[in-house]
All heavy atoms as a GROMACS GRO file, in nm:
protein
  527
    1MET      N    1  -0.480   1.506  -1.233
    1MET     CA    2  -0.411   1.565  -1.121
    1MET      C    3  -0.263   1.584  -1.150
    1MET      O    4  -0.205   1.682  -1.106
    1MET     CB    5  -0.428   1.478  -0.996
    1MET     CG    6  -0.566   1.482  -0.935
    1MET     SD    7  -0.621   1.645  -0.887
    1MET     CE    8  -0.528   1.671  -0.742
    2THR      N    9  -0.206   1.489  -1.225
    2THR     CA   10  -0.064   1.502  -1.259
    2THR      C   11  -0.040   1.630  -1.339
    2THR      O   12   0.057   1.703  -1.314
    2THR     CB   13  -0.017   1.380  -1.341
    2THR    OG1   14  -0.044   1.262  -1.264
    2THR    CG2   15   0.130   1.387  -1.371
    3ILE      N   16  -0.130   1.661  -1.430
    3ILE     CA   17  -0.116   1.781  -1.513
    3ILE      C   18  -0.133   1.907  -1.428
    3ILE      O   19  -0.064   2.006  -1.450
    3ILE     CB   20  -0.216   1.777  -1.629
    3ILE    CG1   21  -0.181   1.662  -1.723
    3ILE    CG2   22  -0.220   1.909  -1.704
    3ILE    CD1   23  -0.285   1.632  -1.828
    4ILE      N   24  -0.221   1.903  -1.330
    4ILE     CA   25  -0.237   2.018  -1.240
    4ILE      C   26  -0.108   2.043  -1.164
    4ILE      O   27  -0.062   2.157  -1.152
    4ILE     CB   28  -0.356   1.998  -1.144
    4ILE    CG1   29  -0.487   2.003  -1.220
    4ILE    CG2   30  -0.355   2.101  -1.032
    4ILE    CD1   31  -0.609   1.966  -1.139
    5PHE      N   32  -0.048   1.938  -1.113
    5PHE     CA   33   0.080   1.954  -1.042
    5PHE      C   34   0.187   2.007  -1.137
    5PHE      O   35   0.267   2.092  -1.099
    5PHE     CB   36   0.124   1.822  -0.980
    5PHE     CG   37   0.056   1.792  -0.849
    5PHE    CD1   38  -0.052   1.708  -0.843
    5PHE    CD2   39   0.102   1.849  -0.732
    5PHE    CE1   40  -0.115   1.680  -0.723
    5PHE    CE2   41   0.040   1.823  -0.610
    5PHE     CZ   42  -0.069   1.737  -0.606
    6GLN      N   43   0.191   1.958  -1.259
    6GLN     CA   44   0.291   2.005  -1.354
    6GLN      C   45   0.270   2.152  -1.387
    6GLN      O   46   0.366   2.229  -1.392
    6GLN     CB   47   0.284   1.923  -1.484
    6GLN     CG   48   0.337   1.783  -1.470
    6GLN     CD   49   0.316   1.702  -1.597
    6GLN    OE1   50   0.242   1.740  -1.686
    6GLN    NE2   51   0.381   1.586  -1.602
    7SER      N   52   0.147   2.191  -1.411
    7SER     CA   53   0.122   2.330  -1.452
    7SER      C   54   0.144   2.430  -1.339
    7SER      O   55   0.166   2.547  -1.366
    7SER     CB   56  -0.020   2.343  -1.507
    7SER     OG   57  -0.115   2.319  -1.406
    8THR      N   58   0.135   2.384  -1.215
    8THR     CA   59   0.160   2.475  -1.103
    8THR      C   60   0.304   2.470  -1.054
    8THR      O   61   0.339   2.536  -0.958
    8THR     CB   62   0.066   2.443  -0.985
    8THR    OG1   63   0.081   2.306  -0.948
    8THR    CG2   64  -0.078   2.472  -1.021
    9GLY      N   65   0.387   2.390  -1.120
    9GLY     CA   66   0.528   2.384  -1.087
    9GLY      C   67   0.561   2.296  -0.967
    9GLY      O   68   0.671   2.306  -0.912
   10LYS      N   69   0.470   2.213  -0.928
   10LYS     CA   70   0.494   2.121  -0.816
   10LYS      C   71   0.553   1.991  -0.871
   10LYS      O   72   0.484   1.894  -0.899
   10LYS     CB   73   0.364   2.092  -0.740
   10LYS     CG   74   0.295   2.213  -0.687
   10LYS     CD   75   0.378   2.280  -0.579
   10LYS     CE   76   0.300   2.398  -0.522
   10LYS     NZ   77   0.377   2.476  -0.431
   11VAL      N   78   0.682   1.991  -0.890
   11VAL     CA   79   0.752   1.880  -0.956
   11VAL      C   80   0.744   1.752  -0.873
   11VAL      O   81   0.720   1.644  -0.928
   11VAL     CB   82   0.900   1.918  -0.981
   11VAL    CG1   83   0.975   1.805  -1.046
   11VAL    CG2   84   0.907   2.044  -1.066
   12ALA      N   85   0.761   1.763  -0.743
   12ALA     CA   86   0.760   1.643  -0.659
   12ALA      C   87   0.624   1.573  -0.664
   12ALA      O   88   0.618   1.452  -0.680
   12ALA     CB   89   0.795   1.680  -0.515
   13GLY      N   90   0.517   1.648  -0.651
   13GLY     CA   91   0.384   1.588  -0.657
   13GLY      C   92   0.355   1.524  -0.790
   13GLY      O   93   0.298   1.414  -0.798
   14SER      N   94   0.394   1.590  -0.897
   14SER     CA   95   0.376   1.536  -1.031
   14SER      C   96   0.454   1.406  -1.050
   14SER      O   97   0.402   1.308  -1.104
   14SER     CB   98   0.420   1.639  -1.134
   14SER     OG   99   0.415   1.586  -1.264
   15PHE      N  100   0.577   1.405  -1.005
   15PHE     CA  101   0.660   1.286  -1.018
   15PHE      C  102   0.604   1.169  -0.937
   15PHE      O  103   0.597   1.057  -0.985
   15PHE     CB  104   0.804   1.317  -0.974
   15PHE     CG  105   0.894   1.198  -0.978
   15PHE    CD1  106   0.938   1.147  -1.099
   15PHE    CD2  107   0.933   1.136  -0.861
   15PHE    CE1  108   1.020   1.036  -1.103
   15PHE    CE2  109   1.015   1.025  -0.864
   15PHE     CZ  110   1.059   0.974  -0.986
   16ILE      N  111   0.564   1.198  -0.814
   16ILE     CA  112   0.508   1.092  -0.728
   16ILE      C  113   0.386   1.030  -0.792
   16ILE      O  114   0.371   0.908  -0.796
   16ILE     CB  115   0.477   1.148  -0.588
   16ILE    CG1  116   0.607   1.179  -0.514
   16ILE    CG2  117   0.392   1.050  -0.508
   16ILE    CD1  118   0.588   1.257  -0.386
   17LEU      N  119   0.296   1.112  -0.844
   17LEU     CA  120   0.175   1.058  -0.907
   17LEU      C  121   0.207   0.981  -1.034
   17LEU      O  122   0.145   0.878  -1.063
   17LEU     CB  123   0.076   1.170  -0.936
   17LEU     CG  124   0.006   1.229  -0.815
   17LEU    CD1  125  -0.084   1.344  -0.858
   17LEU    CD2  126  -0.072   1.125  -0.740
   18SER      N  127   0.303   1.028  -1.109
   18SER     CA  128   0.339   0.961  -1.235
   18SER      C  129   0.395   0.822  -1.211
   18SER      O  130   0.356   0.726  -1.279
   18SER     CB  131   0.441   1.043  -1.312
   18SER     OG  132   0.387   1.164  -1.354
   19VAL      N  133   0.485   0.809  -1.117
   19VAL     CA  134   0.545   0.677  -1.094
   19VAL      C  135   0.458   0.587  -1.008
   19VAL      O  136   0.476   0.466  -1.008
   19VAL     CB  137   0.686   0.689  -1.031
   19VAL    CG1  138   0.780   0.763  -1.122
   19VAL    CG2  139   0.683   0.749  -0.894
   20SER      N  140   0.363   0.644  -0.938
   20SER     CA  141   0.278   0.564  -0.850
   20SER      C  142   0.178   0.480  -0.926
   20SER      O  143   0.165   0.360  -0.900
   20SER     CB  144   0.204   0.653  -0.752
   20SER     OG  145   0.294   0.712  -0.664
   21ARG      N  146   0.107   0.539  -1.018
   21ARG     CA  147  -0.005   0.469  -1.080
   21ARG      C  148   0.038   0.344  -1.154
   21ARG      O  149  -0.016   0.237  -1.133
   21ARG     CB  150  -0.080   0.563  -1.175
   21ARG     CG  151  -0.201   0.496  -1.234
   21ARG     CD  152  -0.284   0.594  -1.315
   21ARG     NE  153  -0.397   0.525  -1.372
   21ARG     CZ  154  -0.398   0.474  -1.494
   21ARG    NH1  155  -0.292   0.485  -1.570
   21ARG    NH2  156  -0.505   0.411  -1.539
   22GLN      N  157   0.131   0.355  -1.244
   22GLN     CA  158   0.172   0.238  -1.322
   22GLN      C  159   0.304   0.180  -1.275
   22GLN      O  160   0.352   0.085  -1.335
   22GLN     CB  161   0.184   0.277  -1.471
   22GLN     CG  162   0.053   0.305  -1.536
   22GLN     CD  163  -0.038   0.184  -1.538
   22GLN    OE1  164   0.007   0.071  -1.550
   22GLN    NE2  165  -0.166   0.209  -1.526
   23GLY      N  166   0.356   0.231  -1.170
   23GLY     CA  167   0.485   0.182  -1.122
   23GLY      C  168   0.475   0.121  -0.985
   23GLY      O  169   0.441   0.004  -0.968
   24ILE      N  170   0.500   0.201  -0.886
   24ILE     CA  171   0.515   0.153  -0.750
   24ILE      C  172   0.386   0.091  -0.696
   24ILE      O  173   0.385  -0.026  -0.654
   24ILE     CB  174   0.563   0.267  -0.658
   24ILE    CG1  175   0.700   0.317  -0.706
   24ILE    CG2  176   0.568   0.222  -0.514
   24ILE    CD1  177   0.741   0.448  -0.646
   25ILE      N  178   0.279   0.167  -0.694
   25ILE     CA  179   0.154   0.117  -0.636
   25ILE      C  180   0.102  -0.003  -0.713
   25ILE      O  181   0.063  -0.104  -0.654
   25ILE     CB  182   0.048   0.229  -0.627
   25ILE    CG1  183   0.091   0.332  -0.524
   25ILE    CG2  184  -0.088   0.172  -0.592
   25ILE    CD1  185  -0.002   0.450  -0.510
   26PHE      N  186   0.101   0.006  -0.845
   26PHE     CA  187   0.049  -0.105  -0.925
   26PHE      C  188   0.131  -0.232  -0.904
   26PHE      O  189   0.075  -0.341  -0.889
   26PHE     CB  190   0.046  -0.068  -1.073
   26PHE     CG  191  -0.005  -0.178  -1.161
   26PHE    CD1  192  -0.134  -0.225  -1.148
   26PHE    CD2  193   0.076  -0.235  -1.256
   26PHE    CE1  194  -0.182  -0.327  -1.228
   26PHE    CE2  195   0.030  -0.337  -1.337
   26PHE     CZ  196  -0.100  -0.382  -1.324
   27SER      N  197   0.261  -0.220  -0.901
   27SER     CA  198   0.347  -0.338  -0.881
   27SER      C  199   0.322  -0.404  -0.746
   27SER      O  200   0.310  -0.527  -0.738
   27SER     CB  201   0.494  -0.300  -0.892
   27SER     OG  202   0.522  -0.246  -1.018
   28VAL      N  203   0.314  -0.324  -0.643
   28VAL     CA  204   0.291  -0.379  -0.509
   28VAL      C  205   0.154  -0.444  -0.500
   28VAL      O  206   0.139  -0.555  -0.450
   28VAL     CB  207   0.308  -0.268  -0.402
   28VAL    CG1  208   0.263  -0.316  -0.266
   28VAL    CG2  209   0.452  -0.220  -0.398
   29ILE      N  210   0.052  -0.374  -0.550
   29ILE     CA  211  -0.085  -0.429  -0.548
   29ILE      C  212  -0.091  -0.557  -0.631
   29ILE      O  213  -0.157  -0.655  -0.591
   29ILE     CB  214  -0.186  -0.326  -0.604
   29ILE    CG1  215  -0.194  -0.206  -0.512
   29ILE    CG2  216  -0.322  -0.388  -0.624
   29ILE    CD1  217  -0.273  -0.228  -0.386
   30LEU      N  218  -0.025  -0.561  -0.743
   30LEU     CA  219  -0.027  -0.679  -0.829
   30LEU      C  220   0.029  -0.801  -0.757
   30LEU      O  221  -0.031  -0.909  -0.760
   30LEU     CB  222   0.052  -0.652  -0.958
   30LEU     CG  223   0.049  -0.759  -1.065
   30LEU    CD1  224  -0.092  -0.780  -1.115
   30LEU    CD2  225   0.140  -0.721  -1.179
   31VAL      N  226   0.141  -0.784  -0.691
   31VAL     CA  227   0.202  -0.896  -0.618
   31VAL      C  228   0.113  -0.941  -0.502
   31VAL      O  229   0.087  -1.060  -0.485
   31VAL     CB  230   0.343  -0.857  -0.568
   31VAL    CG1  231   0.398  -0.961  -0.472
   31VAL    CG2  232   0.437  -0.837  -0.685
   32ILE      N  233   0.065  -0.845  -0.424
   32ILE     CA  234  -0.020  -0.879  -0.310
   32ILE      C  235  -0.150  -0.945  -0.355
   32ILE      O  236  -0.192  -1.047  -0.301
   32ILE     CB  237  -0.048  -0.754  -0.224
   32ILE    CG1  238   0.081  -0.707  -0.157
   32ILE    CG2  239  -0.155  -0.783  -0.120
   32ILE    CD1  240   0.070  -0.572  -0.090
   33ALA      N  241  -0.215  -0.886  -0.456
   33ALA     CA  242  -0.343  -0.939  -0.502
   33ALA      C  243  -0.327  -1.078  -0.565
   33ALA      O  244  -0.411  -1.166  -0.544
   33ALA     CB  245  -0.406  -0.843  -0.602
   34TYR      N  246  -0.220  -1.099  -0.638
   34TYR     CA  247  -0.198  -1.230  -0.698
   34TYR      C  248  -0.175  -1.336  -0.591
   34TYR      O  249  -0.227  -1.447  -0.599
   34TYR     CB  250  -0.079  -1.228  -0.795
   34TYR     CG  251  -0.048  -1.365  -0.850
   34TYR    CD1  252  -0.132  -1.424  -0.943
   34TYR    CD2  253   0.064  -1.435  -0.808
   34TYR    CE1  254  -0.105  -1.550  -0.993
   34TYR    CE2  255   0.092  -1.561  -0.857
   34TYR     CZ  256   0.007  -1.618  -0.951
   34TYR     OH  257   0.032  -1.743  -0.999
   35ASN      N  258  -0.097  -1.300  -0.490
   35ASN     CA  259  -0.068  -1.397  -0.383
   35ASN      C  260  -0.189  -1.427  -0.296
   35ASN      O  261  -0.196  -1.534  -0.236
   35ASN     CB  262   0.049  -1.350  -0.297
   35ASN     CG  263   0.180  -1.360  -0.372
   35ASN    OD1  264   0.199  -1.448  -0.454
   35ASN    ND2  265   0.270  -1.268  -0.344
   36THR      N  266  -0.282  -1.334  -0.288
   36THR     CA  267  -0.399  -1.358  -0.203
   36THR      C  268  -0.521  -1.407  -0.281
   36THR      O  269  -0.599  -1.484  -0.228
   36THR     CB  270  -0.439  -1.231  -0.127
   36THR    OG1  271  -0.464  -1.126  -0.220
   36THR    CG2  272  -0.331  -1.190  -0.030
   37ALA      N  273  -0.538  -1.365  -0.405
   37ALA     CA  274  -0.659  -1.399  -0.480
   37ALA      C  275  -0.631  -1.466  -0.613
   37ALA      O  276  -0.724  -1.488  -0.691
   37ALA     CB  277  -0.744  -1.274  -0.500
   38GLY      N  278  -0.506  -1.492  -0.646
   38GLY     CA  279  -0.475  -1.560  -0.771
   38GLY      C  280  -0.508  -1.477  -0.894
   38GLY      O  281  -0.482  -1.357  -0.898
   39TYR      N  282  -0.568  -1.541  -0.992
   39TYR     CA  283  -0.601  -1.474  -1.119
   39TYR      C  284  -0.697  -1.357  -1.098
   39TYR      O  285  -0.683  -1.254  -1.161
   39TYR     CB  286  -0.660  -1.575  -1.217
   39TYR     CG  287  -0.698  -1.514  -1.349
   39TYR    CD1  288  -0.600  -1.471  -1.437
   39TYR    CD2  289  -0.830  -1.500  -1.385
   39TYR    CE1  290  -0.633  -1.414  -1.559
   39TYR    CE2  291  -0.864  -1.444  -1.506
   39TYR     CZ  292  -0.766  -1.400  -1.593
   39TYR     OH  293  -0.800  -1.343  -1.712
   40MET      N  294  -0.794  -1.375  -1.008
   40MET     CA  295  -0.888  -1.266  -0.981
   40MET      C  296  -0.815  -1.144  -0.923
   40MET      O  297  -0.853  -1.030  -0.949
   40MET     CB  298  -0.997  -1.314  -0.886
   40MET     CG  299  -1.113  -1.219  -0.878
   40MET     SD  300  -1.178  -1.190  -1.042
   40MET     CE  301  -1.345  -1.231  -1.017
   41GLY      N  302  -0.710  -1.169  -0.847
   41GLY     CA  303  -0.630  -1.059  -0.794
   41GLY      C  304  -0.562  -0.979  -0.902
   41GLY      O  305  -0.550  -0.857  -0.893
   42ILE      N  306  -0.518  -1.049  -1.006
   42ILE     CA  307  -0.457  -0.980  -1.120
   42ILE      C  308  -0.560  -0.890  -1.188
   42ILE      O  309  -0.530  -0.777  -1.227
   42ILE     CB  310  -0.397  -1.081  -1.220
   42ILE    CG1  311  -0.278  -1.152  -1.156
   42ILE    CG2  312  -0.356  -1.013  -1.350
   42ILE    CD1  313  -0.220  -1.264  -1.238
   43ILE      N  314  -0.680  -0.940  -1.201
   43ILE     CA  315  -0.786  -0.864  -1.268
   43ILE      C  316  -0.821  -0.737  -1.190
   43ILE      O  317  -0.837  -0.630  -1.249
   43ILE     CB  318  -0.911  -0.952  -1.289
   43ILE    CG1  319  -0.878  -1.062  -1.390
   43ILE    CG2  320  -1.030  -0.870  -1.334
   43ILE    CD1  321  -0.985  -1.166  -1.407
   44ILE      N  322  -0.830  -0.746  -1.058
   44ILE     CA  323  -0.871  -0.629  -0.981
   44ILE      C  324  -0.755  -0.537  -0.943
   44ILE      O  325  -0.776  -0.429  -0.891
   44ILE     CB  326  -0.946  -0.672  -0.853
   44ILE    CG1  327  -0.855  -0.749  -0.759
   44ILE    CG2  328  -1.071  -0.748  -0.885
   44ILE    CD1  329  -0.912  -0.769  -0.621
   45SER      N  330  -0.633  -0.577  -0.970
   45SER     CA  331  -0.518  -0.498  -0.926
   45SER      C  332  -0.512  -0.360  -0.993
   45SER      O  333  -0.472  -0.263  -0.928
   45SER     CB  334  -0.388  -0.574  -0.948
   45SER     OG  335  -0.368  -0.600  -1.084
   46GLN      N  336  -0.550  -0.348  -1.117
   46GLN     CA  337  -0.547  -0.218  -1.184
   46GLN      C  338  -0.647  -0.122  -1.121
   46GLN      O  339  -0.615  -0.006  -1.095
   46GLN     CB  340  -0.576  -0.232  -1.333
   46GLN     CG  341  -0.566  -0.101  -1.410
   46GLN     CD  342  -0.424  -0.048  -1.414
   46GLN    OE1  343  -0.333  -0.120  -1.448
   46GLN    NE2  344  -0.405   0.077  -1.379
   47ALA      N  345  -0.768  -0.171  -1.094
   47ALA     CA  346  -0.868  -0.085  -1.031
   47ALA      C  347  -0.825  -0.044  -0.891
   47ALA      O  348  -0.841   0.072  -0.851
   47ALA     CB  349  -1.003  -0.157  -1.026
   48ALA      N  350  -0.768  -0.138  -0.816
   48ALA     CA  351  -0.721  -0.106  -0.681
   48ALA      C  352  -0.608  -0.005  -0.685
   48ALA      O  353  -0.603   0.087  -0.602
   48ALA     CB  354  -0.677  -0.234  -0.610
   49ALA      N  355  -0.518  -0.019  -0.780
   49ALA     CA  356  -0.408   0.077  -0.794
   49ALA      C  357  -0.461   0.215  -0.830
   49ALA      O  358  -0.410   0.316  -0.779
   49ALA     CB  359  -0.308   0.029  -0.899
   50ASP      N  360  -0.562   0.222  -0.914
   50ASP     CA  361  -0.622   0.351  -0.949
   50ASP      C  362  -0.687   0.417  -0.829
   50ASP      O  363  -0.675   0.538  -0.809
   50ASP     CB  364  -0.723   0.334  -1.062
   50ASP     CG  365  -0.659   0.309  -1.196
   50ASP    OD1  366  -0.538   0.336  -1.210
   50ASP    OD2  367  -0.729   0.263  -1.288
   51VAL      N  368  -0.757   0.338  -0.748
   51VAL     CA  369  -0.822   0.394  -0.629
   51VAL      C  370  -0.717   0.446  -0.531
   51VAL      O  371  -0.730   0.558  -0.479
   51VAL     CB  372  -0.912   0.288  -0.562
   51VAL    CG1  373  -0.957   0.333  -0.424
   51VAL    CG2  374  -1.031   0.256  -0.650
   52LEU      N  375  -0.613   0.368  -0.506
   52LEU     CA  376  -0.509   0.413  -0.414
   52LEU      C  377  -0.434   0.535  -0.466
   52LEU      O  378  -0.397   0.624  -0.390
   52LEU     CB  379  -0.412   0.299  -0.384
   52LEU     CG  380  -0.468   0.186  -0.298
   52LEU    CD1  381  -0.365   0.075  -0.282
   52LEU    CD2  382  -0.509   0.239  -0.162
   53THR      N  383  -0.413   0.541  -0.597
   53THR     CA  384  -0.347   0.658  -0.655
   53THR      C  385  -0.436   0.781  -0.646
   53THR      O  386  -0.387   0.892  -0.622
   53THR     CB  387  -0.308   0.630  -0.801
   53THR    OG1  388  -0.225   0.514  -0.806
   53THR    CG2  389  -0.232   0.747  -0.861
   54ALA      N  390  -0.567   0.764  -0.661
   54ALA     CA  391  -0.660   0.876  -0.645
   54ALA      C  392  -0.658   0.928  -0.501
   54ALA      O  393  -0.660   1.050  -0.479
   54ALA     CB  394  -0.801   0.833  -0.684
   55ILE      N  395  -0.651   0.837  -0.405
   55ILE     CA  396  -0.642   0.879  -0.265
   55ILE      C  397  -0.511   0.954  -0.241
   55ILE      O  398  -0.508   1.059  -0.177
   55ILE     CB  399  -0.654   0.757  -0.172
   55ILE    CG1  400  -0.796   0.700  -0.180
   55ILE    CG2  401  -0.618   0.793  -0.028
   55ILE    CD1  402  -0.812   0.565  -0.114
   56LEU      N  403  -0.402   0.902  -0.297
   56LEU     CA  404  -0.273   0.970  -0.286
   56LEU      C  405  -0.279   1.109  -0.351
   56LEU      O  406  -0.226   1.206  -0.297
   56LEU     CB  407  -0.163   0.886  -0.351
   56LEU     CG  408  -0.023   0.946  -0.356
   56LEU    CD1  409   0.032   0.967  -0.215
   56LEU    CD2  410   0.070   0.857  -0.437
   57ALA      N  411  -0.346   1.119  -0.465
   57ALA     CA  412  -0.358   1.248  -0.534
   57ALA      C  413  -0.435   1.348  -0.448
   57ALA      O  414  -0.399   1.466  -0.441
   57ALA     CB  415  -0.427   1.229  -0.668
   58MET      N  416  -0.541   1.302  -0.382
   58MET     CA  417  -0.616   1.392  -0.294
   58MET      C  418  -0.531   1.440  -0.176
   58MET      O  419  -0.536   1.557  -0.139
   58MET     CB  420  -0.742   1.323  -0.243
   58MET     CG  421  -0.849   1.308  -0.350
   58MET     SD  422  -1.004   1.246  -0.285
   58MET     CE  423  -0.967   1.073  -0.266
   59ILE      N  424  -0.452   1.349  -0.120
   59ILE     CA  425  -0.365   1.386  -0.008
   59ILE      C  426  -0.260   1.487  -0.054
   59ILE      O  427  -0.235   1.588   0.013
   59ILE     CB  428  -0.300   1.260   0.054
   59ILE    CG1  429  -0.405   1.174   0.122
   59ILE    CG2  430  -0.188   1.298   0.150
   59ILE    CD1  431  -0.357   1.036   0.160
   60LEU      N  432  -0.198   1.461  -0.169
   60LEU     CA  433  -0.097   1.554  -0.221
   60LEU      C  434  -0.159   1.689  -0.255
   60LEU      O  435  -0.099   1.793  -0.230
   60LEU     CB  436  -0.029   1.494  -0.344
   60LEU     CG  437   0.070   1.381  -0.318
   60LEU    CD1  438   0.116   1.320  -0.450
   60LEU    CD2  439   0.189   1.432  -0.240
   61PHE      N  440  -0.278   1.686  -0.314
   61PHE     CA  441  -0.346   1.812  -0.347
   61PHE      C  442  -0.373   1.892  -0.221
   61PHE      O  443  -0.348   2.012  -0.217
   61PHE     CB  444  -0.476   1.784  -0.421
   61PHE     CG  445  -0.550   1.908  -0.461
   61PHE    CD1  446  -0.516   1.974  -0.577
   61PHE    CD2  447  -0.651   1.960  -0.383
   61PHE    CE1  448  -0.581   2.090  -0.616
   61PHE    CE2  449  -0.717   2.075  -0.419
   61PHE     CZ  450  -0.682   2.139  -0.535
   62LYS      N  451  -0.424   1.824  -0.120
   62LYS     CA  452  -0.456   1.893   0.006
   62LYS      C  453  -0.330   1.952   0.070
   62LYS      O  454  -0.333   2.063   0.121
   62LYS     CB  455  -0.521   1.794   0.102
   62LYS     CG  456  -0.567   1.852   0.230
   62LYS     CD  457  -0.714   1.876   0.223
   62LYS     CE  458  -0.760   1.916   0.362
   62LYS     NZ  459  -0.864   2.011   0.359
   63SER      N  460  -0.219   1.880   0.063
   63SER     CA  461  -0.098   1.928   0.129
   63SER      C  462  -0.019   2.029   0.046
   63SER      O  463   0.045   2.116   0.104
   63SER     CB  464  -0.008   1.810   0.165
   63SER     OG  465   0.042   1.750   0.048
   64GLN      N  466  -0.025   2.022  -0.086
   64GLN     CA  467   0.059   2.109  -0.168
   64GLN      C  468  -0.015   2.219  -0.243
   64GLN      O  469   0.040   2.325  -0.269
   64GLN     CB  470   0.137   2.026  -0.269
   64GLN     CG  471   0.240   1.936  -0.208
   64GLN     CD  472   0.326   1.867  -0.312
   64GLN    OE1  473   0.314   1.891  -0.432
   64GLN    NE2  474   0.413   1.780  -0.265
   65LEU      N  475  -0.140   2.197  -0.279
   65LEU     CA  476  -0.208   2.292  -0.366
   65LEU      C  477  -0.336   2.352  -0.311
   65LEU      O  478  -0.396   2.438  -0.376
   65LEU     CB  479  -0.242   2.224  -0.500
   65LEU     CG  480  -0.124   2.182  -0.586
   65LEU    CD1  481  -0.172   2.104  -0.707
   65LEU    CD2  482  -0.046   2.304  -0.630
   66SER      N  483  -0.382   2.311  -0.196
   66SER     CA  484  -0.510   2.360  -0.147
   66SER      C  485  -0.510   2.511  -0.126
   66SER      O  486  -0.611   2.577  -0.148
   66SER     CB  487  -0.550   2.288  -0.019
   66SER     OG  488  -0.457   2.315   0.083
   67LYS      N  489  -0.398   2.570  -0.089
   67LYS     CA  490  -0.391   2.714  -0.067
   67LYS      C  491  -0.406   2.791  -0.198
   67LYS      O  492  -0.461   2.900  -0.200
   67LYS     CB  493  -0.258   2.750  -0.001
   67LYS     CG  494  -0.242   2.696   0.138
   67LYS     CD  495  -0.105   2.728   0.191
   67LYS     CE  496  -0.055   2.601   0.257
   67LYS     NZ  497   0.088   2.587   0.256
   68GLU      N  498  -0.358   2.734  -0.307
   68GLU     CA  499  -0.362   2.803  -0.435
   68GLU      C  500  -0.500   2.800  -0.500
   68GLU      O  501  -0.528   2.881  -0.587
   68GLU     CB  502  -0.258   2.741  -0.528
   68GLU     CG  503  -0.117   2.761  -0.480
   68GLU     CD  504  -0.014   2.698  -0.571
   68GLU    OE1  505  -0.042   2.679  -0.688
   68GLU    OE2  506   0.096   2.669  -0.520
   69PHE      N  507  -0.586   2.708  -0.460
   69PHE     CA  508  -0.717   2.696  -0.522
   69PHE      C  509  -0.829   2.745  -0.433
   69PHE      O  510  -0.946   2.726  -0.464
   69PHE     CB  511  -0.743   2.551  -0.564
   69PHE     CG  512  -0.667   2.512  -0.688
   69PHE    CD1  513  -0.542   2.452  -0.679
   69PHE    CD2  514  -0.718   2.539  -0.813
   69PHE    CE1  515  -0.472   2.418  -0.792
   69PHE    CE2  516  -0.649   2.505  -0.927
   69PHE     CZ  517  -0.525   2.445  -0.916
   70HIS      N  518  -0.800   2.807  -0.319
   70HIS     CA  519  -0.903   2.864  -0.234
   70HIS      C  520  -0.905   3.012  -0.243
   70HIS      O  521  -0.826   3.084  -0.266
   70HIS     CB  522  -0.884   2.823  -0.088
   70HIS     CG  523  -0.937   2.687  -0.063
   70HIS    ND1  524  -0.857   2.584  -0.026
   70HIS    CD2  525  -1.062   2.637  -0.070
   70HIS    CE1  526  -0.930   2.475  -0.010
   70HIS    NE2  527  -1.056   2.505  -0.037
   0.00000   0.00000   0.00000
């Protein structure tokens, strides 16, 4: 999805997705999951961050690019 945003010139969407997956969302999920589930929280934090980033990507796609692909 990041590449789709880049190729269509949607800089904001591309930037948000880039920093979200391994930056903002992952960091927040890691802290929350560790504090609630300990070591198991660390293990599941990457998968949870990927799921939340995928949901964010769908929302951004719907709001910024849906007109261009219909």
